[in-house]
C-alpha positions in Angstrom: -10.2 -24.6 5.4 -10.3 -21.1 4.1 -7.6 -18.6 4.8 -8.2 -15.8 7.3 -7.5 -12.2 6.5 -3.8 -12.1 7.6 -3.0 -15.3 5.8 -4.6 -14.1 2.6 -2.7 -10.8 2.6 0.6 -12.7 3.2 -0.2 -15.1 0.4 -1.1 -12.3 -2.1 2.1 -10.4 -1.2 4.3 -13.4 -1.8 5.9 -13.3 1.7 7.5 -16.5 3.1 5.8 -17.1 6.4 4.2 -19.8 8.5 2.2 -20.0 11.7 2.7 -22.1 14.8 -0.2 -23.1 17.0 0.3 -25.2 20.1 3.7 -26.3 18.8 2.4 -27.4 15.4 2.6 -25.8 12.0 -0.9 -25.1 10.6 -0.3 -22.7 7.7 2.5 -21.8 5.3 2.5 -19.5 2.3 3.4 -20.8 -1.1 6.7 -18.8 -0.9 7.5 -20.6 2.4 7.0 -24.0 0.9 9.8 -23.2 -1.6 12.3 -22.5 1.2 14.8 -25.4 1.0 15.1 -26.1 4.7 11.3 -26.2 5.2 9.0 -29.1 4.5 5.3 -28.2 5.0 3.3 -30.9 6.7 0.1 -29.3 7.9 -0.7 -30.0 11.5 2.6 -31.6 12.2 5.1 -30.4 14.8 7.8 -27.9 14.1 10.4 -30.7 14.3 8.7 -32.5 11.4 8.5 -29.3 9.3 12.0 -28.2 10.1 14.4 -31.1 10.7 17.5 -29.1 11.3 17.8 -28.2 15.1 20.1 -25.2 14.4 17.4 -23.7 12.1 14.6 -24.4 14.6 16.7 -22.8 17.4 17.3 -19.6 15.3 13.6 -19.4 14.3 12.5 -19.8 18.0 14.9 -17.0 19.0 14.1 -14.8 16.1 17.8 -14.4 15.2 19.4 -14.1 11.8 20.9 -17.4 10.7 23.4 -18.9 8.2 22.2 -22.1 6.7 25.1 -24.2 5.3 24.1 -26.3 2.2 26.1 -28.2 -0.4 25.5 -25.3 -2.8 27.0 -22.8 -0.2 25.9 -20.7 2.7 22.6 -18.8 2.7 21.7 -16.0 5.1 18.2 -15.7 6.4 16.5 -13.1 8.5 13.8 -14.2 10.9 10.9 -12.2 12.4 8.4 -13.8 14.8 5.1 -12.0 15.6 3.2 -13.3 18.6 -0.6 -13.2 18.4 -3.1 -14.3 21.0 -3.5 -17.8 19.8 -0.5 -18.4 17.4 2.9 -17.2 16.3 3.5 -15.9 12.8 7.1 -16.4 11.6 8.3 -14.4 8.6 11.6 -15.4 7.0 13.6 -13.8 4.2 16.6 -14.9 2.2 19.0 -11.9 2.4 22.0 -13.6 0.8 21.8 -11.6 -2.4 19.4 -8.9 -1.3 19.2 -6.0 -3.7 16.0 -4.2 -2.6 13.9 -3.7 0.5 10.7 -4.5 -1.3 9.7 -7.5 0.8 10.1 -5.5 4.1 8.0 -2.7 2.6 5.4 -5.3 1.9 5.6 -6.7 5.4 5.3 -3.2 6.8 2.2 -2.6 4.7 0.8 -5.9 5.9 1.2 -5.0 9.5 -0.2 -1.5 9.0 -3.3 -3.0 7.3 -3.6 -5.6 10.1 -3.5 -2.9 12.8 -5.9 -0.7 11.0 -8.4 -3.5 10.6 -8.0 -4.6 14.2 -8.8 -1.0 15.3 -11.8 -0.8 13.0 -13.2 -4.1 14.4 -13.1 -2.6 17.9 -14.7 0.6 16.8 -17.5 -1.3 14.9 -18.2 -3.3 18.1 -18.6 -0.1 20.0 -20.9 1.6 17.5 -24.0 0.8 19.4 -22.9 3.1 22.2 -22.4 6.1 19.9 -25.2 8.4 19.1 -25.8 11.1 16.5 -24.4 13.4 15.4 -21.2 11.6 16.2 -22.2 8.2 14.9 -22.3 9.3 11.2 -18.9 11.0 11.6 -17.4 7.8 13.0 -19.0 5.7 10.2 -17.4 8.0 7.6 -14.0 7.6 9.3 -14.4 3.8 9.4 -15.1 3.8 5.6 -12.1 6.0 4.9 -9.8 3.8 7.0 -11.1 0.6 5.3 -10.4 2.2 1.9 -6.9 3.1 3.0 -6.2 -0.4 4.2 -7.4 -1.9 0.9 -5.2 0.6 -1.1 -2.2 -0.1 1.1 -2.5 -3.9 0.6 -3.1 -3.3 -3.2 -0.1 -1.0 -3.4 2.3 -3.5 -1.9 1.2 -6.1 -4.5 1.9 -4.0 -7.5 5.2 -3.0 -9.1 6.6 -0.8 -11.9 6.4 -3.9 -14.2 2.5 -4.0 -14.1 2.1 -1.3 -16.7 -0.7 -0.7 -19.0 -2.3 2.2 -21.0 -4.4 4.9 -19.3 -6.4 7.1 -21.7 -6.7 10.5 -20.0 -10.1 11.2 -21.5 -11.5 8.1 -19.9 -9.8 8.9 -16.6 -11.2 12.4 -16.6 -14.7 11.0 -17.1 -14.2 8.6 -14.2 -13.0 11.4 -11.9 -16.0 13.6 -12.7 -18.5 10.9 -12.2 -16.9 9.4 -9.0 -16.1 12.7 -7.2 -18.5 15.2 -8.6 -15.7 17.8 -9.0 -14.9 20.4 -11.7 -12.8 18.7 -14.4 -11.1 20.4 -17.3 -9.3 18.7 -20.2 -6.8 20.5 -22.3 -7.4 20.2 -26.1 -4.0 18.7 -26.8 -4.5 15.8 -24.5 -7.7 14.5 -26.0 -5.8 11.5 -27.4 -3.1 11.3 -24.7 -2.2 7.9 -23.3 0.0 7.3 -20.3 2.0 4.1 -20.2 1.3 3.4 -16.5 -0.7 1.1 -14.2 -4.3 2.3 -14.1 -4.9 1.0 -10.5 -1.9 2.9 -9.2 -2.8 6.1 -10.9 -6.4 5.8 -9.6 -5.0 5.2 -6.0 -2.9 8.4 -6.3 -5.8 10.5 -7.7 -8.3 9.2 -5.2 -6.3 10.1 -2.2 -5.5 13.6 -3.6 -9.2 14.2 -4.3 -10.4 12.9 -1.0 -8.0 15.1 0.8 -9.1 18.1 -1.2 -12.7 17.4 -0.5 -12.2 16.9 3.2 -9.7 19.6 4.0 -10.0 22.0 1.0 -12.7 23.9 -0.7 -14.0 23.8 -4.3 -11.6 21.1 -5.6 -10.9 20.9 -9.3 -8.9 18.7 -11.6 -7.0 19.7 -14.8 -5.8 17.1 -17.3 -2.9 18.0 -19.6 -0.9 15.7 -21.9 2.0 15.3 -19.4 0.4 16.3 -16.1 -2.7 16.1 -13.9 -3.3 18.7 -11.2 -5.7 18.6 -8.2 -6.4 22.0 -6.8 -8.5 23.5 -4.1 -9.2 26.9 -2.5 -9.1 25.8 1.2 -6.7 26.9 3.9 -3.7 25.2 2.3 -0.9 23.4 4.2 1.2 24.8 7.0 4.9 25.4 6.3 5.8 23.3 9.3 5.0 20.0 7.6 6.5 20.7 4.1 9.7 18.7 4.7 7.7 15.6 5.8 4.6 16.2 3.7 4.6 12.8 1.9 5.7 10.7 4.9 3.2 8.3 6.5 1.1 9.6 9.4 2.0 13.3 8.8 -1.3 15.0 8.9 -3.2 18.2 9.8 -6.4 16.4 10.8 -7.0 12.6 10.1 -5.0 9.5 9.6 -2.1 10.9 7.6 -1.8 8.1 5.0 -3.4 9.6 1.9 -0.5 11.7 0.6 1.9 8.9 1.5 -0.1 6.4 -0.6 -0.4 8.9 -3.5 3.4 9.6 -3.4 4.3 5.9 -3.2 1.9 5.0 -6.1 3.5 7.7 -8.2 7.0 6.5 -7.4 6.2 2.9 -8.4 5.0 4.3 -11.8 8.0 6.6 -12.2 5.8 9.6 -12.0 6.5 12.8 -10.1 4.1 14.1 -7.4 4.7 17.7 -6.3 3.0 20.3 -4.2 2.7 24.1 -4.3 0.4 26.6 -2.6 -2.6 27.9 -4.5 -3.2 31.6 -4.6 -4.7 33.4 -2.8 -5.3 30.2 -0.7 -5.4 26.5 -1.1 -3.2 23.7 -2.4 -2.1 22.4 -5.8 -0.8 18.8 -6.2 0.6 17.8 -9.6 1.2 14.4 -11.0 3.5 14.6 -14.0 5.5 12.4 -16.4 9.2 12.8 -15.7 10.0 13.3 -19.4 8.3 12.9 -22.7 10.9 12.3 -25.5 10.8 8.5 -25.3 7.1 8.1 -24.4 4.3 7.7 -26.9 1.6 10.0 -25.6 -0.7 9.7 -28.6 -3.4 7.2 -29.2 -2.1 5.9 -32.5 0.0 2.8 -33.1 
């Protein structure tokens, strides 16, 4: 039986989770099967999959629990999510927690889930929408679907998934994909950034799409240690400066583009900054934090 969308996302993000339908366990992620107090028997009752009554009780109540084992106590957080036909239970070992990465992944999963649920409802209602509104709605649907894909992808990547990005090749991609003015400084013709290409593409894509939708005459400049995305539109109001890169802060649409760009840069250790363009517009700059210990040349 193939996995549905939610189960696939949970599996790819490495989240420990399982589903209960009519009192039986029908799905468990690989991470969940490694939990010591859980024995996955597909289609069997919760009692068979979790033999300890104290653990079953805590899972049912959605309360944090302490599991006593011969090796010592382990602390687990539990979060059940009720859907129409099943309950999704997400668990997490917080005994020696050092980061909030898994909860960030879980948040990303739920945002993706809610976005796609909303998109499904909109698509079903498309027959009732006429032009000129229909084309605008279709464009928004495409934008939301891309954001959902990027969010899921973002959560699955880390600072350890590095590579080599040749700025010349990236400049060519940007020019072809977005049909914008691109300039490349002479001293970055052989520049190579030691970052993840997918993450850098996510950051640039969101900055450029925002510039095309809300700005005017967007352009991109590549330097050896920076990339700028500029436009000559109305710019951004001072009232949102403090929360500019937070999710759902927007002057017009969904409000996830700058958040995704900022998060992608943070994972790579890059800096994303904003300043007004003059006489009008916006300038966003992605830059390396420092260069002394980074090889920016193409040689070995």
